[in-house]
N, C-alpha and C positions, 0 to 999 in steps of 0.2 A: 219769458227769457233773465237769463243774469245779464248784471252791466259788467262788461268786461273793459272796457278803458272809461275813463271820466276827465277831462278838462276842465278847470276853472280855474276864468280871470290869467288866462296865457297870455305873457307880454315878452317880445322880443327886440332889444334892442342889440345895435352895432355900431362902431365906436371904437373912440380911447377914451378910458373915464381918468386916464394920468393927471397930474397938473395941467390946466390949462385945456384939454381934451374935453367932448362932449363925444353923448350917444346917442343917437338917433331911433328911436322906435320907431320900428317896421310890423310889429302886430301889436295892438291896442287891444288884451286884455277880453279876447276869447275863451265863449264855453261852450261842448258840445258833448256829448258820451257817443260810442256802442254798444249795443247791447252784442252779447256770445251767442252763439246757435246758430250764425249766418247774416248776421243783417247785414243789409252792404248801405254805406252812407258815404255820398258825392259830395265833396270840397267843390264850388263850381267858380268861375272866376280867370279875368284877364290874368297874361303874365306879369308879375311884378303883385300881384295884391297880397302876399306872405301867403301863399296855399301850402309850397314846399317845404318851407322853410317851418312853419307849423308843422308840419308832418314830420321832420325831423328832429326837432326837437323833443318828442315822443317818446325816442329813446337817448336822446340825447348826445346827437351825431355830429350835431353844431359845434364850432368851435371854441369852444367852452374856454372864459378870459378876462384878459382887459381890450380884446374888442369882441366878447355879445358877452350878451349877461339878458338870460332869460330868467321869469320869474311866473309866482303863480300856481299852479297843482294839479297834477297833473299822476295819476293812478289808474296804474293796470292790476288789475285784477284786485282792488284792494289795498296795493301796495303804493306807496311813493317813488314814482322813477327817478324826481331830481332830489332823491334824499337816501338812495340806493350806494352801494361800495359796488365795487368792481368788480367782487365777482357773483353781487347777486346778477348785476346788469347787461353780465355776459349772458344771465338766462333767459335776459329779457330780450335782447340782439339777438335773431333771430329764430331763437327756440320762442319766444312766445309773439313776437313781430317781427315778420319778415318783409320787404321791399322790392316792389319789382323797378325799375325805372323804363324810361321811355325813350332811350337811347342804348338798346341792346349791346349792340357790339364796344360801346364804353364800359358794359359791366364786366365782361368776358378779358380775361386776357389771352392775347393772340399767342404766345410760344407758347401755352400749355393747350392740350386735348379737352375737352368740353365735357368727357369722364370721369379724368382728373381729377376736374376744377369741381364737379359736382361730387365728385367722393370726401373734398376737403371738406363739405360742407358736414354730410355726416359724420367723419370722423371725427368734427368738431362738437358735432351737436346733439349727436346719439351715437355715443362709445361702445354703447352696449349692444349695436349690428357689430356680427362678425364677419360675415357676408357683402362687402359692401358693394363689391362691382354687382351684384344680383341687385343690390339693391337703386342702385343706378340705373343698373338697367330696367329697371319696376318704373321708374317715375320718365325716365326717359318715354317707353314706353304712356303713361301715365298724363302724361301732356301733347297725346299723339304724333309721335315721332315717330313715323317708322321704321321698320329696321331698326332695332333699339339699338341690337345689339353691335351690328358695326358704327355706329353713330357713335361709341363709346371715345374711340380710337380717333375721331375728327375734331380739324382744329376749328377753330369758329369761322374761321376768312370761305370755311369747305362751308359754308353753310349761310340759305337763304336770310334778311330781314328776319323773316317772321317762325323760320326755326331759331334763329338764336333768341328769337324775345319765349318763345317756348323753352328753352333752353335755362336762358335765364330764372324761368316760373319752376322749372324743376330743382333749380340750386334755391329759391323762395320754400322751395314746400320739404327739403331733407331736411330741413328742423321743423316740422310740422306744427307750424306757428298756429297761432289760436286769432290772430291776427295781420293780413295781408296787406299792406298801405302800396297798392297801384298808383304812382305816379305819373301820371300821360303814358301808359302802357303802352297806346297804338296812333300814338303822334306820327312816332319815326314809318310807318308804314303804309301801303298802299290800300284803298278799299275796302276789297276782298278779306286781305289779311287782316286786316280792323278788326271785321266782324268775326272771322276765325279766332281771334283771341279773346273777343269778349265771351264768346260761345263756351270757349275754354273752360275762362273764367267763371262764367257761370255754373258749368257742369262741376267743378269744383268743391265748387260752393255748396253743392247741392251733395254730392259725394262725402267730403270733410266736413261738412259743418263748420263752415272757417269763416269769420267774419271777414268783411273788404271794405278797406275807405280807399275810396276810388276818387285821385287828384286829375281833375280836367277843365278845362278853359270852354268845352263844346257841348250845348246841353243838349247836342241829339242824340248821344251818346247814352245820355243818361236816364233815359224814359224806357222801361223795360229792363231794367240794371237794376238801380238803387234804388232801396228802400226812401232813402231821405236825403233831401237834399241841402246843402249849405251856402251860402250867395257869399261871396266873400269878396271885399272892393279895400282895396289901399289899407291893407290891416286889421278889418273889423268885418263879423259876420252880418250882415244888412239885414239876413233873410234867410227864414231857414222854414224845413214842413214836408209835407208829404213829398212824392216827383209832382202826384199826381195835382196835387193845391197850388203849388209852386209856376206848375206848366199852365194849369185855368183859368187863375186870378192872381196872378204877381201883386205885391205890394210895393216894392220899390222902383224908383225911377231904371234905376239899375237896372236890376230884373229883367224889367220889362223891354230894356237895349237890350240885353243878351240876346232872350227869346225873340226878340226882333232882327237879327242876326242866323234864324235860322235858314237854312234856304227851303223853299218852297216852290214845286213843280207848277208849272204855268204860271206862276208869277212873275212880273216885267220888272226885271231892276234895277236902281238909279245908274246912269253913270258915272263914271268916279269925275272929279271935277280938277282941272289943271292946278298941277302946284306951280306958284309961280316963282320964280327964280332961274337960274343955274347950274347943273352940276360942277362941282370944282373938278379940275384933274387929280 
């Protein structure tokens, strides 16, 4: 397989670099890579560990300027993302790297039909397609939405959370990306729908040869889905390796603690201890 994405010494800081201000570094020089052709890498860690901001930096989606500084090297298909001009960057966003997020209702505009919103992505990234409606219906069918033709004119509120997430995935696939960044794609869904979305992503990866970068805090969904895992803690990657090796023989104490949090059938759980104090009105 060929290297698709290469990240070296990525550092991200927020704050104010104006006179008297200071920058707070939240990501501390991380390194990782993803191969083309369907490799799946999972970045795993608790909320606030730096997973999502690191992935937003891959296509310069962070608010670059006086309030944010990004340094290091990000190469997509051998080209430096941090030094790209606006035109080249537009091709990478969506067409090269696409995103799906954890709250589908927040990713969809409530006043436009889902068909319109997917068609907008097709118009922007695939101007060579003449019959856009047929392509949208094809995408809806690809992600497992039944009666795709009739769903074209549905509004987001008329769909369940699982179907909304499928629409968001269809929007991402409209651009035919080589890398799909899935940021907690199952968090807002119930367990049954979570399994369906993961199965869908697994099938699409096989059909399209698309690589996936999965962001999660849950070791339970990584096994059987990802090839490699990166464990992130306080802005640093503290452990990396194949999913099997990290799960069977974790080296870092933080990784061991995360694995210990995975519920196990038949295991007696400790009771929560009382938190001292009184809740204020």
